[in-house]
NURO-540861 format. One record per residue: residue number from 1; x, y, z of N, C-alpha, C in turn. Coordinates in steps of 0.02 Angstrom, whole numbers, plus 50000, padded with zeros to 5 digits. Example, Ala and Ser with C-alpha at 12.3 -4.5 7.8 and 13.67 -1.06 7.14 Angstrom:
// residues 2
 num   n.X   n.Y   n.Z  ca.X  ca.Y  ca.Z   c.X   c.Y   c.Z
   1 50660 49716 50390 50615 49775 50390 50660 49835 50390
   2 50642 49888 50354 50684 49947 50357 50645 50002 50394
This chain:
// residues 78
 num   n.X   n.Y   n.Z  ca.X  ca.Y  ca.Z   c.X   c.Y   c.Z
   1 55411 53837 55039 55355 53842 55057 55321 53868 54993
   2 55250 53863 55003 55202 53860 54940 55151 53917 54959
   3 55106 53946 54904 55066 54000 54904 55089 54064 54928
   4 55152 54077 54884 55170 54150 54900 55148 54202 54835
   5 55164 54264 54846 55154 54304 54790 55202 54293 54716
   6 55250 54259 54735 55299 54223 54678 55263 54166 54639
   7 55229 54135 54684 55188 54067 54666 55117 54105 54615
   8 55101 54145 54642 55039 54174 54588 55079 54212 54534
   9 55126 54230 54532 55144 54270 54468 55163 54201 54426
  10 55193 54154 54439 55217 54097 54413 55146 54075 54379
  11 55090 54068 54427 55050 54033 54384 55013 54083 54337
  12 55005 54157 54344 54981 54196 54307 55016 54187 54242
  13 55082 54190 54244 55127 54185 54182 55120 54126 54142
  14 55105 54055 54175 55081 54011 54147 55024 54001 54106
  15 54967 54035 54142 54896 54051 54102 54915 54081 54048
  16 54947 54141 54044 54965 54172 53988 54991 54131 53933
  17 55054 54096 53954 55092 54039 53899 55029 53997 53879
  18 54969 53979 53920 54916 53937 53883 54885 53973 53831
  19 54867 54038 53852 54820 54059 53809 54853 54096 53744
  20 54913 54089 53745 54960 54102 53692 54973 54051 53628
  21 54954 53996 53648 54966 53926 53608 54907 53932 53543
  22 54945 53947 53507 54911 53968 53430 54867 53907 53404
  23 54887 53842 53441 54854 53780 53415 54783 53782 53450
  24 54773 53811 53504 54721 53811 53534 54645 53852 53502
  25 54603 53814 53481 54558 53844 53440 54484 53833 53459
  26 54416 53850 53455 54375 53825 53450 54343 53813 53521
  27 54321 53759 53534 54284 53747 53609 54354 53750 53679
  28 54418 53723 53638 54467 53717 53678 54481 53797 53700
  29 54483 53818 53654 54512 53903 53672 54463 53919 53712
  30 54392 53935 53713 54338 53951 53738 54354 53922 53824
  31 54374 53859 53822 54376 53827 53897 54434 53871 53927
  32 54497 53877 53890 54562 53910 53922 54535 53972 53937
  33 54490 54025 53899 54485 54091 53920 54442 54089 53979
  34 54393 54049 53979 54360 54044 54056 54399 54018 54121
  35 54453 53968 54099 54500 53956 54155 54546 54017 54179
  36 54556 54066 54120 54615 54122 54127 54550 54176 54175
  37 54486 54174 54156 54440 54229 54189 54450 54202 54259
  38 54437 54137 54274 54424 54119 54347 54497 54118 54390
  39 54562 54111 54346 54623 54134 54369 54627 54192 54397
  40 54621 54240 54345 54628 54307 54366 54582 54338 54419
  41 54514 54315 54417 54483 54323 54490 54505 54307 54548
  42 54529 54253 54561 54550 54229 54628 54609 54254 54622
  43 54667 54277 54581 54730 54303 54591 54703 54385 54600
  44 54658 54410 54592 54646 54477 54608 54628 54486 54686
  45 54584 54432 54713 54572 54420 54778 54628 54415 54808
  46 54672 54372 54795 54750 54368 54836 54787 54433 54841
  47 54777 54476 54780 54826 54518 54776 54779 54576 54835
  48 54715 54583 54823 54676 54629 54870 54696 54601 54942
  49 54694 54543 54959 54714 54519 55016 54781 54534 55049
  50 54827 54542 55016 54882 54558 55009 54903 54630 55042
  51 54878 54673 54990 54865 54738 55011 54825 54754 55062
  52 54768 54727 55101 54751 54728 55157 54807 54718 55222
  53 54841 54655 55206 54882 54652 55255 54941 54709 55258
  54 54965 54729 55204 55017 54792 55215 54988 54851 55245
  55 54930 54858 55224 54894 54918 55260 54901 54914 55333
  56 54886 54868 55352 54862 54836 55417 54942 54841 55449
  57 54997 54837 55417 55068 54833 55432 55088 54904 55443
  58 55051 54949 55387 55073 55020 55378 55045 55065 55458
  59 54985 55036 55465 54949 55048 55527 54978 55042 55596
  60 55029 54998 55609 55063 54982 55659 55125 55007 55654
  61 55158 55012 55603 55235 55029 55592 55208 55086 55535
  62 55222 55143 55533 55215 55197 55485 55275 55188 55430
  63 55328 55152 55443 55383 55163 55396 55412 55096 55375
  64 55380 55021 55399 55407 54968 55390 55497 54972 55374
  65 55513 54977 55445 55587 54956 55451 55587 54898 55451
  66 55666 54890 55447 55694 54826 55465 55664 54784 55505
  67 55660 54785 55565 55621 54753 55611 55552 54736 55608
  68 55521 54772 55558 55442 54742 55536 55458 54666 55484
  69 55407 54601 55529 55411 54540 55495 55361 54554 55457
  70 55391 54530 55383 55347 54523 55321 55296 54449 55324
  71 55234 54456 55315 55191 54393 55334 55225 54353 55285
  72 55203 54282 55303 55234 54218 55254 55213 54234 55187
  73 55138 54253 55183 55096 54247 55119 55128 54309 55064
  74 55164 54348 55087 55195 54421 55047 55272 54397 55039
  75 55301 54355 55053 55356 54326 55035 55363 54302 54966
  76 55433 54317 54929 55433 54311 54865 55442 54240 54853
  77 55417 54209 54799 55446 54139 54787 55515 54140 54751
  78 55537 54082 54741 55605 54065 54690 55594 54042 54636
């Protein structure tokens, strides 16, 4: 399965590694910084959406017990 929070985490760490590349300078570094801003903006919206889903679950089941099915978008990646 694709597009889990685990995948998001992997993308964020990959972006961090690209930003840590000491060989990036000048315009290439500026481009990577802009890309990182875009990635973090989208990631923030994904996380906010996941939080909203969890809040909805909490409203229907106050205790997130073992019988509560976790939405696929919130499943961890491998």
